[in-house]
LOFILO-301691 format. One record per residue: residue number from 1; residue in three letters; y negated, x, z of N, C-alpha, C, O, CB in turn. Coordinates in pm, 1 decimal, always signed. Glycine has a CB too. Layout:
N
{NUM; "ALA"; {Y; X; Z}; {Y; X; Z}; {Y; X; Z}; {Y; X; Z}; {Y; X; Z}}
...
END
This chain:
121
{1; "MET"; {-8443.5; +9297.9; +6871.7}; {-8513.4; +9187.2; +6878.3}; {-8580.1; +9197.2; +7068.7}; {-8693.4; +9208.2; +7115.6}; {-8393.8; +9044.0; +6826.3}}
{2; "ALA"; {-8519.2; +9192.5; +7096.0}; {-8552.3; +9164.9; +7272.7}; {-8595.7; +9336.0; +7302.4}; {-8679.4; +9364.8; +7387.9}; {-8366.6; +9095.8; +7397.0}}
{3; "ARG"; {-8531.1; +9432.0; +7225.2}; {-8584.8; +9534.2; +7302.2}; {-8720.3; +9586.8; +7221.3}; {-8778.7; +9687.1; +7262.2}; {-8470.3; +9649.9; +7325.5}}
{4; "CYS"; {-8765.1; +9517.6; +7109.7}; {-8864.2; +9559.9; +7040.7}; {-8989.3; +9441.5; +7110.6}; {-9108.7; +9465.6; +7093.3}; {-8822.5; +9557.4; +6864.3}}
{5; "SER"; {-8945.3; +9319.2; +7186.3}; {-9071.1; +9252.9; +7264.7}; {-9044.3; +9322.6; +7394.3}; {-9111.1; +9263.3; +7479.0}; {-9075.2; +9070.3; +7279.9}}
{6; "MET"; {-8982.9; +9413.1; +7445.1}; {-8997.4; +9476.0; +7585.5}; {-9049.8; +9609.7; +7541.8}; {-9059.1; +9685.8; +7638.1}; {-8852.0; +9486.0; +7680.9}}
{7; "VAL"; {-9068.8; +9636.8; +7483.7}; {-9107.1; +9759.1; +7417.3}; {-9314.1; +9735.6; +7406.1}; {-9412.4; +9797.3; +7446.9}; {-8999.9; +9763.7; +7232.8}}
{8; "ALA"; {-9287.8; +9613.8; +7328.4}; {-9442.4; +9598.6; +7301.3}; {-9480.4; +9538.5; +7445.4}; {-9596.8; +9560.5; +7478.8}; {-9487.4; +9486.7; +7157.1}}
{9; "ALA"; {-9411.2; +9475.2; +7525.0}; {-9466.6; +9452.5; +7666.8}; {-9510.0; +9570.4; +7758.5}; {-9610.4; +9569.3; +7829.7}; {-9365.0; +9382.3; +7741.5}}
{10; "LEU"; {-9444.9; +9644.5; +7750.2}; {-9478.8; +9772.6; +7808.4}; {-9551.7; +9850.8; +7788.4}; {-9597.0; +9926.8; +7874.0}; {-9417.2; +9831.7; +7813.3}}
{11; "GLY"; {-9581.2; +9850.5; +7665.6}; {-9716.1; +9919.8; +7570.5}; {-9841.5; +9846.1; +7625.3}; {-9927.9; +9909.8; +7685.5}; {-9706.3; +9886.4; +7378.5}}
{12; "VAL"; {-9853.3; +9694.4; +7602.0}; {-9939.1; +9636.5; +7673.0}; {-9984.9; +9633.5; +7796.3}; {-10097.9; +9603.6; +7835.1}; {-9922.7; +9562.6; +7660.5}}
{13; "ALA"; {-9873.5; +9672.2; +7868.1}; {-9896.1; +9677.2; +8010.3}; {-9940.6; +9821.0; +8051.5}; {-9997.2; +9845.0; +8158.2}; {-9766.8; +9633.7; +8086.5}}
{14; "PHE"; {-9919.8; +9883.9; +7988.0}; {-9996.2; +10036.6; +8000.3}; {-10112.9; +10070.1; +7947.5}; {-10177.8; +10165.9; +7989.6}; {-9927.1; +10137.1; +7946.8}}
{15; "ALA"; {-10159.1; +9978.5; +7829.6}; {-10276.2; +9963.4; +7804.4}; {-10399.6; +9908.0; +7926.5}; {-10507.8; +9948.6; +7968.8}; {-10257.0; +9883.3; +7696.9}}
{16; "ALA"; {-10325.2; +9813.9; +7945.4}; {-10430.0; +9755.0; +8098.7}; {-10435.7; +9844.1; +8187.1}; {-10541.8; +9898.5; +8217.8}; {-10376.4; +9624.5; +8194.2}}
{17; "VAL"; {-10324.8; +9871.5; +8239.8}; {-10354.1; +10015.9; +8314.2}; {-10456.0; +10114.1; +8308.7}; {-10550.2; +10137.5; +8384.4}; {-10268.3; +10090.0; +8290.4}}
{18; "VAL"; {-10409.8; +10177.6; +8181.7}; {-10511.7; +10295.0; +8127.4}; {-10656.1; +10224.8; +8118.0}; {-10743.7; +10295.9; +8167.2}; {-10462.9; +10359.6; +7961.2}}
{19; "THR"; {-10700.4; +10106.0; +8068.2}; {-10812.1; +10053.2; +8064.9}; {-10880.1; +10036.3; +8206.4}; {-10994.0; +10077.1; +8229.4}; {-10795.0; +9939.0; +7996.5}}
{20; "ALA"; {-10794.8; +9968.2; +8305.3}; {-10845.9; +9969.0; +8434.8}; {-10899.8; +10093.5; +8524.9}; {-10978.8; +10105.3; +8618.6}; {-10752.4; +9916.0; +8496.4}}
{21; "LEU"; {-10817.0; +10179.7; +8449.1}; {-10827.1; +10324.4; +8539.5}; {-10963.9; +10377.0; +8448.9}; {-11044.4; +10411.8; +8535.3}; {-10654.8; +10455.6; +8527.7}}
{22; "GLU"; {-11007.9; +10392.2; +8353.4}; {-11104.1; +10425.0; +8291.0}; {-11212.1; +10357.1; +8325.7}; {-11308.8; +10429.1; +8350.6}; {-11082.5; +10421.5; +8178.0}}
{23; "ALA"; {-11231.6; +10222.9; +8337.8}; {-11320.8; +10154.0; +8393.9}; {-11398.0; +10146.0; +8535.9}; {-11499.9; +10080.7; +8558.2}; {-11275.3; +10070.7; +8375.7}}
{24; "THR"; {-11315.4; +10239.4; +8640.5}; {-11341.4; +10259.7; +8754.1}; {-11291.3; +10406.7; +8792.4}; {-11213.0; +10418.7; +8886.7}; {-11290.6; +10152.8; +8826.2}}
{25; "PRO"; {-11334.7; +10518.3; +8721.3}; {-11291.7; +10670.4; +8750.5}; {-11329.1; +10727.9; +8878.7}; {-11441.8; +10720.3; +8927.7}; {-11350.9; +10764.3; +8650.2}}
{26; "ARG"; {-11203.5; +10800.1; +8943.3}; {-11217.4; +10865.0; +9035.9}; {-11280.9; +10996.3; +9061.6}; {-11263.1; +11099.0; +8996.0}; {-11129.9; +10863.1; +9061.2}}
{27; "ALA"; {-11347.4; +10982.5; +9151.9}; {-11424.9; +11126.0; +9164.3}; {-11329.9; +11264.0; +9183.7}; {-11263.2; +11276.7; +9286.3}; {-11526.5; +11117.3; +9302.5}}
{28; "PRO"; {-11329.0; +11335.5; +9109.6}; {-11225.5; +11452.6; +9119.2}; {-11170.6; +11503.3; +9261.8}; {-11055.0; +11541.0; +9281.1}; {-11290.8; +11574.6; +9054.4}}
{29; "MET"; {-11280.4; +11497.4; +9365.6}; {-11194.7; +11545.3; +9500.1}; {-11152.5; +11429.8; +9557.9}; {-11141.5; +11417.8; +9679.9}; {-11275.4; +11630.8; +9614.7}}
{30; "CYS"; {-11118.1; +11308.9; +9447.6}; {-11042.2; +11222.3; +9518.5}; {-10875.2; +11206.9; +9477.0}; {-10802.6; +11119.8; +9525.1}; {-11116.8; +11094.1; +9503.8}}
{31; "PHE"; {-10835.6; +11298.8; +9388.4}; {-10725.7; +11291.5; +9316.2}; {-10623.2; +11332.7; +9428.2}; {-10505.0; +11304.6; +9408.0}; {-10731.3; +11379.9; +9183.8}}
{32; "ASP"; {-10659.4; +11399.0; +9548.2}; {-10529.5; +11397.0; +9665.9}; {-10534.8; +11299.9; +9778.6}; {-10458.9; +11302.1; +9875.5}; {-10518.1; +11537.4; +9745.4}}
{33; "VAL"; {-10648.4; +11198.9; +9754.2}; {-10660.0; +11140.8; +9853.4}; {-10577.7; +10981.3; +9852.2}; {-10608.0; +10902.8; +9762.4}; {-10803.7; +11146.7; +9871.9}}
{34; "GLN"; {-10492.3; +10948.3; +9938.1}; {-10414.6; +10834.9; +9947.7}; {-10468.8; +10708.0; +9981.3}; {-10493.4; +10704.0; +10101.9}; {-10326.2; +10857.4; +10028.2}}
{35; "CYS"; {-10490.4; +10627.5; +9935.8}; {-10592.8; +10513.7; +9972.6}; {-10501.4; +10415.4; +10061.2}; {-10381.9; +10442.4; +10072.9}; {-10662.8; +10429.8; +9826.2}}
{36; "ALA"; {-10536.3; +10342.2; +10101.4}; {-10468.7; +10206.0; +10187.0}; {-10468.8; +10140.0; +10074.1}; {-10540.7; +10152.7; +9975.1}; {-10552.7; +10119.9; +10322.7}}
{37; "GLU"; {-10356.6; +10047.1; +10103.6}; {-10356.3; +9882.4; +10004.8}; {-10431.4; +9769.1; +10074.3}; {-10376.3; +9715.3; +10170.3}; {-10183.7; +9807.0; +9983.4}}
{38; "ILE"; {-10498.9; +9746.0; +10052.2}; {-10589.5; +9653.1; +10144.1}; {-10629.3; +9515.5; +10054.6}; {-10654.2; +9506.3; +9934.4}; {-10741.6; +9743.2; +10193.4}}
{39; "THR"; {-10625.5; +9414.7; +10157.2}; {-10657.6; +9267.5; +10109.8}; {-10796.9; +9257.7; +10146.4}; {-10829.5; +9328.9; +10241.5}; {-10566.4; +9144.0; +10180.6}}
{40; "CYS"; {-10904.8; +9172.5; +10083.4}; {-11012.4; +9120.7; +10179.1}; {-11019.1; +8973.1; +10185.5}; {-10983.2; +8901.3; +10092.2}; {-11150.4; +9170.7; +10139.5}}
{41; "LYS"; {-11078.4; +8917.9; +10327.9}; {-11062.0; +8763.1; +10310.8}; {-11236.7; +8749.4; +10285.4}; {-11326.7; +8821.0; +10329.2}; {-10979.6; +8662.8; +10473.7}}
{42; "ALA"; {-11243.4; +8622.4; +10193.2}; {-11360.6; +8556.2; +10178.0}; {-11505.7; +8580.3; +10225.7}; {-11448.7; +8683.3; +10261.7}; {-11332.4; +8460.2; +10216.1}}
{43; "PRO"; {-11598.1; +8587.2; +10251.8}; {-11662.0; +8633.2; +10096.0}; {-11656.7; +8761.9; +10076.8}; {-11745.0; +8815.3; +10009.7}; {-11813.0; +8601.6; +10067.1}}
{44; "PHE"; {-11562.7; +8829.5; +10126.5}; {-11552.9; +9017.6; +10082.5}; {-11483.0; +9002.6; +9985.6}; {-11406.1; +8906.5; +9986.0}; {-11475.0; +9144.9; +10187.5}}
{45; "LYS"; {-11486.2; +9089.4; +9874.5}; {-11451.1; +9160.9; +9802.8}; {-11403.7; +9277.0; +9756.2}; {-11476.6; +9372.3; +9783.8}; {-11485.9; +9149.0; +9783.2}}
{46; "LEU"; {-11273.6; +9311.8; +9673.8}; {-11222.7; +9480.6; +9675.7}; {-11343.2; +9524.9; +9596.3}; {-11391.3; +9450.9; +9510.6}; {-11050.1; +9530.3; +9588.1}}
{47; "ARG"; {-11400.0; +9661.5; +9626.8}; {-11528.3; +9729.0; +9536.6}; {-11450.2; +9870.0; +9580.6}; {-11373.9; +9882.7; +9676.3}; {-11734.7; +9699.2; +9597.6}}
{48; "ARG"; {-11496.2; +9988.3; +9469.5}; {-11527.6; +10081.7; +9446.6}; {-11605.5; +10141.3; +9380.1}; {-11583.5; +10166.8; +9261.7}; {-11475.2; +10104.2; +9438.1}}
{49; "LYS"; {-11732.1; +10182.1; +9453.8}; {-11849.6; +10215.9; +9427.1}; {-11816.3; +10366.9; +9334.4}; {-11728.1; +10438.1; +9382.3}; {-11939.5; +10221.9; +9572.0}}
{50; "GLU"; {-11878.9; +10411.0; +9216.3}; {-11853.4; +10555.6; +9168.1}; {-11886.5; +10648.2; +9287.9}; {-11965.9; +10613.4; +9375.3}; {-11947.9; +10596.2; +9034.5}}
{51; "GLY"; {-11823.8; +10765.0; +9288.3}; {-11794.6; +10859.3; +9368.7}; {-11747.8; +10821.2; +9502.3}; {-11772.0; +10897.9; +9595.4}; {-11894.6; +10934.3; +9374.4}}
{52; "GLN"; {-11674.3; +10696.1; +9526.3}; {-11590.2; +10679.4; +9646.6}; {-11462.9; +10716.7; +9605.7}; {-11434.5; +10729.8; +9486.6}; {-11589.2; +10540.4; +9706.4}}
{53; "CYS"; {-11365.2; +10739.0; +9718.7}; {-11207.5; +10765.5; +9689.4}; {-11169.3; +10615.3; +9681.6}; {-11137.9; +10576.8; +9568.9}; {-11111.7; +10861.0; +9820.9}}
{54; "CYS"; {-11166.8; +10530.4; +9774.5}; {-11108.7; +10463.1; +9808.2}; {-11200.3; +10329.1; +9802.1}; {-11320.9; +10319.5; +9824.8}; {-11054.9; +10513.3; +9911.9}}
{55; "ASP"; {-11099.5; +10220.3; +9761.4}; {-11163.2; +10047.0; +9769.5}; {-11198.2; +10023.9; +9899.7}; {-11147.4; +10087.6; +9991.9}; {-11050.2; +9914.5; +9730.5}}
{56; "ILE"; {-11313.5; +9904.4; +9921.9}; {-11359.4; +9902.2; +10027.0}; {-11339.7; +9709.9; +10007.2}; {-11287.7; +9640.5; +9919.9}; {-11514.2; +9998.1; +10045.8}}
{57; "CYS"; {-11401.4; +9683.2; +10119.7}; {-11415.9; +9527.3; +10127.3}; {-11544.4; +9500.1; +10162.3}; {-11582.3; +9497.2; +10279.4}; {-11324.1; +9456.3; +10227.0}}
{58; "TRP"; {-11638.9; +9472.7; +10033.7}; {-11740.8; +9445.9; +10059.0}; {-11804.2; +9297.7; +10036.9}; {-11751.3; +9214.9; +9962.9}; {-11789.8; +9533.1; +10007.2}}
{59; "ALA"; {-11929.5; +9273.1; +10113.4}; {-11998.4; +9137.9; +10038.9}; {-12155.6; +9180.2; +10069.0}; {-12210.9; +9248.7; +10155.1}; {-11947.3; +8957.8; +10121.1}}
{60; "SER"; {-12202.7; +9097.7; +9943.7}; {-12356.1; +9125.0; +9946.6}; {-12430.4; +9061.5; +10100.0}; {-12363.0; +8989.3; +10173.5}; {-12428.5; +9039.1; +9796.8}}
{61; "ASP"; {-12544.6; +9090.9; +10127.8}; {-12649.6; +9003.0; +10219.3}; {-12645.5; +8875.7; +10148.9}; {-12663.7; +8791.3; +10236.6}; {-12815.5; +9062.8; +10229.4}}
{62; "GLU"; {-12634.2; +8830.0; +10060.9}; {-12683.4; +8729.2; +10026.9}; {-12567.0; +8643.0; +10064.6}; {-12593.5; +8526.4; +10093.8}; {-12735.2; +8730.8; +9894.1}}
{63; "ASP"; {-12441.1; +8682.6; +10068.5}; {-12274.5; +8609.1; +10097.4}; {-12273.7; +8581.9; +10263.2}; {-12233.4; +8482.2; +10323.1}; {-12113.9; +8742.9; +10050.3}}
{64; "ILE"; {-12334.5; +8709.9; +10318.1}; {-12311.6; +8705.3; +10461.1}; {-12467.5; +8784.1; +10545.3}; {-12503.9; +8897.3; +10577.3}; {-12146.4; +8801.3; +10490.6}}
{65; "ALA"; {-12523.5; +8637.8; +10552.7}; {-12680.5; +8615.2; +10607.8}; {-12639.5; +8713.6; +10738.2}; {-12532.9; +8703.0; +10798.8}; {-12743.1; +8416.7; +10653.2}}
{66; "LEU"; {-12711.4; +8780.4; +10759.5}; {-12723.8; +8859.9; +10901.1}; {-12837.4; +8939.9; +10892.6}; {-12831.2; +9031.6; +10810.7}; {-12599.6; +8956.2; +10939.4}}
{67; "ASP"; {-12932.4; +8928.3; +10952.8}; {-13074.7; +9073.8; +10988.5}; {-13037.0; +9143.9; +11130.7}; {-13069.5; +9127.6; +11248.3}; {-13282.0; +8992.6; +11021.9}}
{68; "ARG"; {-12950.6; +9230.9; +11056.8}; {-12943.2; +9373.7; +11113.1}; {-13036.1; +9391.5; +11233.6}; {-13005.7; +9398.6; +11352.6}; {-12983.2; +9480.8; +11001.9}}
{69; "HIS"; {-13146.8; +9396.6; +11179.8}; {-13253.9; +9412.4; +11338.3}; {-13288.2; +9319.4; +11428.7}; {-13360.1; +9347.1; +11524.7}; {-13390.4; +9447.0; +11318.3}}
{70; "THR"; {-13239.9; +9199.9; +11406.5}; {-13303.1; +9108.5; +11536.9}; {-13171.8; +9031.1; +11555.9}; {-13187.5; +8917.3; +11600.0}; {-13458.7; +8991.8; +11502.4}}
{71; "ALA"; {-13029.1; +9074.7; +11528.4}; {-12903.4; +9014.6; +11521.4}; {-12909.7; +9018.6; +11705.0}; {-12897.2; +8902.6; +11744.5}; {-12764.5; +9112.6; +11417.4}}
{72; "LEU"; {-12922.5; +9099.7; +11802.4}; {-12937.3; +9117.8; +11927.9}; {-13003.4; +9041.5; +12007.8}; {-12976.6; +9025.7; +12126.9}; {-12974.2; +9210.8; +11942.4}}
{73; "GLY"; {-13111.3; +8979.6; +11935.5}; {-13219.5; +8893.3; +12026.2}; {-13347.5; +9024.8; +12067.7}; {-13334.6; +9144.7; +12042.6}; {-13121.2; +8814.6; +12202.5}}
{74; "LYS"; {-13424.3; +8982.5; +12111.6}; {-13524.2; +9081.3; +12176.6}; {-13534.5; +9046.4; +12300.9}; {-13540.8; +8925.0; +12320.7}; {-13660.2; +9087.8; +12120.1}}
{75; "PRO"; {-13539.4; +9136.9; +12419.2}; {-13510.6; +9254.6; +12383.6}; {-13345.6; +9305.9; +12387.0}; {-13261.2; +9248.4; +12455.9}; {-13596.4; +9328.6; +12466.0}}
{76; "SER"; {-13323.3; +9395.5; +12321.2}; {-13138.0; +9429.5; +12292.9}; {-13116.4; +9465.9; +12445.6}; {-13193.1; +9507.2; +12532.6}; {-13080.8; +9597.8; +12159.2}}
{77; "PRO"; {-13031.1; +9445.9; +12444.4}; {-12943.5; +9512.2; +12636.1}; {-12960.9; +9629.2; +12568.9}; {-13050.7; +9690.8; +12626.4}; {-12727.7; +9471.7; +12714.8}}
{78; "TYR"; {-12914.7; +9697.9; +12464.7}; {-12857.0; +9801.1; +12407.4}; {-12914.9; +9939.6; +12397.2}; {-12865.3; +10051.6; +12409.7}; {-12833.1; +9762.2; +12298.9}}
{79; "ARG"; {-13077.2; +9880.9; +12361.4}; {-13193.1; +9955.6; +12286.3}; {-13232.3; +10034.6; +12442.3}; {-13210.1; +10001.2; +12558.7}; {-13340.1; +9832.9; +12195.6}}
{80; "THR"; {-13310.5; +10170.7; +12371.6}; {-13394.9; +10238.2; +12519.8}; {-13507.5; +10318.8; +12461.3}; {-13520.8; +10339.8; +12340.8}; {-13289.4; +10358.9; +12631.0}}
{81; "GLU"; {-13586.1; +10361.5; +12554.6}; {-13645.9; +10440.0; +12469.5}; {-13618.3; +10608.4; +12450.8}; {-13518.8; +10660.0; +12501.7}; {-13769.7; +10413.9; +12502.6}}
{82; "THR"; {-13714.1; +10684.9; +12374.7}; {-13634.4; +10814.2; +12333.4}; {-13671.9; +10871.8; +12486.0}; {-13751.2; +10828.3; +12569.5}; {-13697.8; +10918.3; +12172.4}}
{83; "HIS"; {-13567.3; +11007.3; +12488.6}; {-13540.3; +11088.5; +12616.2}; {-13688.3; +11136.1; +12660.7}; {-13758.7; +11158.6; +12562.3}; {-13430.5; +11225.8; +12587.1}}
{84; "PRO"; {-13747.3; +11155.4; +12773.8}; {-13879.9; +11181.5; +12842.6}; {-13903.6; +11345.2; +12751.9}; {-14004.3; +11382.0; +12691.4}; {-13863.1; +11187.4; +13053.5}}
{85; "ALA"; {-13766.9; +11421.8; +12771.9}; {-13784.7; +11568.5; +12714.1}; {-13758.8; +11569.8; +12537.3}; {-13721.9; +11674.0; +12483.2}; {-13658.1; +11678.1; +12799.2}}
{86; "ALA"; {-13780.1; +11456.4; +12465.6}; {-13739.0; +11474.1; +12349.0}; {-13847.6; +11523.6; +12287.1}; {-13951.2; +11498.3; +12348.5}; {-13684.3; +11368.8; +12293.1}}
{87; "PRO"; {-13862.3; +11587.2; +12184.4}; {-13951.6; +11640.7; +12065.8}; {-14052.9; +11542.8; +12031.8}; {-14034.2; +11421.7; +12044.0}; {-13869.3; +11671.8; +11934.2}}
{88; "THR"; {-14149.4; +11589.8; +11993.5}; {-14260.0; +11525.2; +11982.7}; {-14220.0; +11443.7; +11833.0}; {-14250.1; +11324.9; +11821.5}; {-14395.7; +11631.6; +11989.9}}
{89; "THR"; {-14154.3; +11513.0; +11727.2}; {-14132.7; +11470.7; +11625.8}; {-14050.0; +11299.9; +11603.4}; {-14037.4; +11231.8; +11501.6}; {-14069.8; +11585.1; +11581.5}}
{90; "CYS"; {-13998.2; +11270.6; +11771.0}; {-13906.1; +11150.2; +11760.3}; {-13969.2; +11036.1; +11784.6}; {-13906.4; +10937.7; +11823.5}; {-13795.5; +11152.6; +11846.6}}
{91; "ALA"; {-14110.3; +11033.6; +11763.7}; {-14190.1; +10895.1; +11763.6}; {-14119.9; +10818.3; +11670.2}; {-14050.1; +10849.5; +11573.7}; {-14348.8; +10901.5; +11721.5}}
{92; "GLY"; {-14159.0; +10691.4; +11728.2}; {-14034.6; +10593.6; +11661.2}; {-13929.4; +10581.3; +11665.7}; {-13882.8; +10472.0; +11633.7}; {-14013.4; +10589.0; +11569.6}}
{93; "ALA"; {-13850.5; +10678.5; +11704.0}; {-13683.5; +10668.6; +11670.7}; {-13656.2; +10540.4; +11759.3}; {-13732.9; +10490.9; +11841.9}; {-13573.3; +10823.9; +11727.1}}
{94; "PHE"; {-13540.4; +10501.4; +11726.6}; {-13461.9; +10409.7; +11831.6}; {-13346.1; +10465.4; +11833.2}; {-13281.3; +10520.6; +11744.3}; {-13445.0; +10257.5; +11803.1}}
{95; "CYS"; {-13313.3; +10434.6; +12007.4}; {-13225.5; +10479.5; +12097.4}; {-13144.6; +10390.0; +12136.8}; {-13183.8; +10273.6; +12144.2}; {-13276.5; +10531.2; +12194.3}}
{96; "PHE"; {-12996.4; +10429.7; +12175.0}; {-12944.4; +10283.5; +12246.9}; {-12902.7; +10393.1; +12374.6}; {-12900.4; +10516.1; +12371.9}; {-12782.6; +10162.5; +12150.0}}
{97; "LYS"; {-12874.2; +10307.5; +12475.4}; {-12817.2; +10355.5; +12602.9}; {-12678.5; +10417.2; +12566.4}; {-12596.4; +10354.0; +12500.0}; {-12803.7; +10234.2; +12713.3}}
{98; "PRO"; {-12654.3; +10553.9; +12616.5}; {-12539.8; +10638.8; +12563.7}; {-12398.8; +10574.9; +12704.3}; {-12424.5; +10577.2; +12824.7}; {-12600.8; +10858.7; +12569.9}}
{99; "ALA"; {-12281.1; +10532.3; +12655.0}; {-12195.5; +10508.4; +12718.6}; {-12101.6; +10628.7; +12718.0}; {-12032.5; +10670.3; +12625.0}; {-12153.3; +10394.7; +12681.9}}
{100; "CYS"; {-12117.4; +10687.3; +12874.5}; {-12026.1; +10800.1; +12890.9}; {-11909.6; +10791.2; +12981.3}; {-11906.7; +10715.5; +13078.4}; {-12097.4; +10905.9; +12932.7}}
{101; "GLY"; {-11815.1; +10869.0; +12947.5}; {-11680.8; +10874.9; +12987.4}; {-11723.8; +10938.7; +13127.1}; {-11836.6; +10971.5; +13164.0}; {-11571.3; +10963.2; +12883.1}}
{102; "HIS"; {-11582.6; +10948.3; +13205.0}; {-11555.2; +10971.6; +13325.1}; {-11622.9; +11158.4; +13347.1}; {-11592.6; +11241.3; +13261.4}; {-11375.3; +10934.7; +13342.4}}
{103; "GLY"; {-11696.4; +11191.9; +13448.3}; {-11742.5; +11294.1; +13414.4}; {-11872.4; +11378.7; +13373.9}; {-11917.1; +11491.9; +13392.8}; {-11691.0; +11291.6; +13362.5}}
{104; "PHE"; {-11905.7; +11268.6; +13312.1}; {-12024.0; +11298.4; +13239.3}; {-12138.6; +11160.2; +13272.9}; {-12110.0; +11044.0; +13301.7}; {-11976.4; +11318.4; +13064.7}}
{105; "LYS"; {-12264.8; +11220.1; +13257.3}; {-12381.1; +11093.9; +13291.6}; {-12510.1; +11112.3; +13162.9}; {-12529.3; +11210.0; +13090.6}; {-12468.4; +11125.3; +13487.8}}
{106; "PRO"; {-12560.8; +11023.8; +13165.8}; {-12708.0; +11007.8; +13056.3}; {-12744.5; +11119.8; +13067.2}; {-12719.6; +11163.8; +13179.5}; {-12842.3; +10905.5; +13087.8}}
{107; "GLY"; {-12812.1; +11216.2; +12977.0}; {-12911.0; +11323.5; +13001.4}; {-12959.6; +11382.8; +12905.6}; {-12896.8; +11353.2; +12804.0}; {-12872.5; +11414.6; +13071.0}}
{108; "HIS"; {-13044.1; +11455.5; +12885.4}; {-13105.5; +11485.4; +12762.0}; {-13013.8; +11653.7; +12711.5}; {-12978.7; +11750.0; +12779.7}; {-13302.1; +11495.5; +12795.5}}
{109; "VAL"; {-13003.0; +11625.5; +12574.6}; {-12939.2; +11744.1; +12446.0}; {-13072.4; +11780.7; +12412.2}; {-13164.1; +11699.9; +12397.1}; {-12835.0; +11679.3; +12285.7}}
{110; "SER"; {-13083.9; +11944.0; +12396.7}; {-13196.4; +12014.0; +12370.7}; {-13187.1; +11947.8; +12181.7}; {-13097.9; +11956.1; +12097.3}; {-13178.1; +12214.7; +12418.5}}
{111; "GLY"; {-13279.6; +11906.1; +12180.1}; {-13362.8; +11880.0; +12043.5}; {-13338.1; +11761.6; +12006.5}; {-13403.9; +11717.8; +11912.1}; {-13334.9; +11966.7; +11924.7}}
{112; "ARG"; {-13236.7; +11676.5; +12069.9}; {-13232.3; +11539.2; +12054.0}; {-13328.9; +11450.0; +12067.4}; {-13419.7; +11480.2; +12144.9}; {-13158.6; +11500.8; +12117.5}}
{113; "CYS"; {-13335.1; +11331.0; +12003.4}; {-13452.7; +11223.3; +12036.5}; {-13395.5; +11151.2; +12130.8}; {-13476.6; +11108.7; +12213.2}; {-13505.3; +11125.4; +11918.9}}
{114; "CYS"; {-13293.4; +11123.8; +12147.9}; {-13209.0; +11023.3; +12280.1}; {-13141.5; +11070.4; +12374.6}; {-13089.7; +11178.1; +12345.4}; {-13106.1; +10935.3; +12241.4}}
{115; "ALA"; {-13118.6; +11030.5; +12485.6}; {-12992.8; +11065.2; +12582.5}; {-12900.9; +11086.1; +12520.3}; {-12884.6; +11022.5; +12416.2}; {-12946.6; +10976.1; +12674.5}}
{116; "GLY"; {-12801.6; +11189.1; +12564.2}; {-12629.9; +11171.8; +12532.7}; {-12582.4; +11231.7; +12651.4}; {-12636.0; +11257.6; +12759.2}; {-12557.1; +11257.1; +12385.8}}
{117; "CYS"; {-12468.9; +11247.3; +12605.6}; {-12352.0; +11233.6; +12784.2}; {-12394.8; +11380.2; +12773.1}; {-12433.5; +11444.4; +12675.4}; {-12110.8; +11183.6; +12795.3}}
{118; "VAL"; {-12374.4; +11418.8; +12916.8}; {-12376.2; +11540.6; +12969.1}; {-12318.6; +11584.3; +13087.3}; {-12351.8; +11530.7; +13193.0}; {-12478.8; +11567.4; +12976.3}}
{119; "PRO"; {-12221.3; +11691.4; +13084.3}; {-12158.1; +11731.2; +13212.3}; {-12219.4; +11676.7; +13313.7}; {-12341.6; +11691.8; +13312.2}; {-12153.2; +11866.4; +13236.0}}
{120; "GLY"; {-12156.8; +11593.2; +13439.0}; {-12220.5; +11575.1; +13586.9}; {-12167.1; +11457.9; +13627.9}; {-12078.6; +11399.9; +13565.0}; {-12382.2; +11567.1; +13599.7}}
{121; "PHE"; {-12219.2; +11415.1; +13738.8}; {-12147.3; +11299.5; +13815.9}; {-12250.7; +11216.5; +13844.7}; {-12230.6; +11112.1; +13906.7}; {-12068.5; +11337.2; +13948.5}}
END
């Protein structure tokens, strides 16, 4: 009798796992990807959209009210104009001041709208 109960419990558990996997199928490119086991703090919730390999912590804009366009205030200390040598197709582009490492300085990179880091002192 105990053996039958254990087999029945394992069957139910297996069915639950299969149902969960079928509810959120993984993309074929994800079969060899090992995802981290993550936990989310409220208001974030664990979520994996179709085509994503791994779960992420996600919250809607209603749950986290942040206007990403004005969060820094005006004027932004990080925003800058397009580079003077930028192509004319860059009109209206949003650029940010580059943070260049040692041996590099802000400068023009051919074809880009914004300044980038180029070799120099």
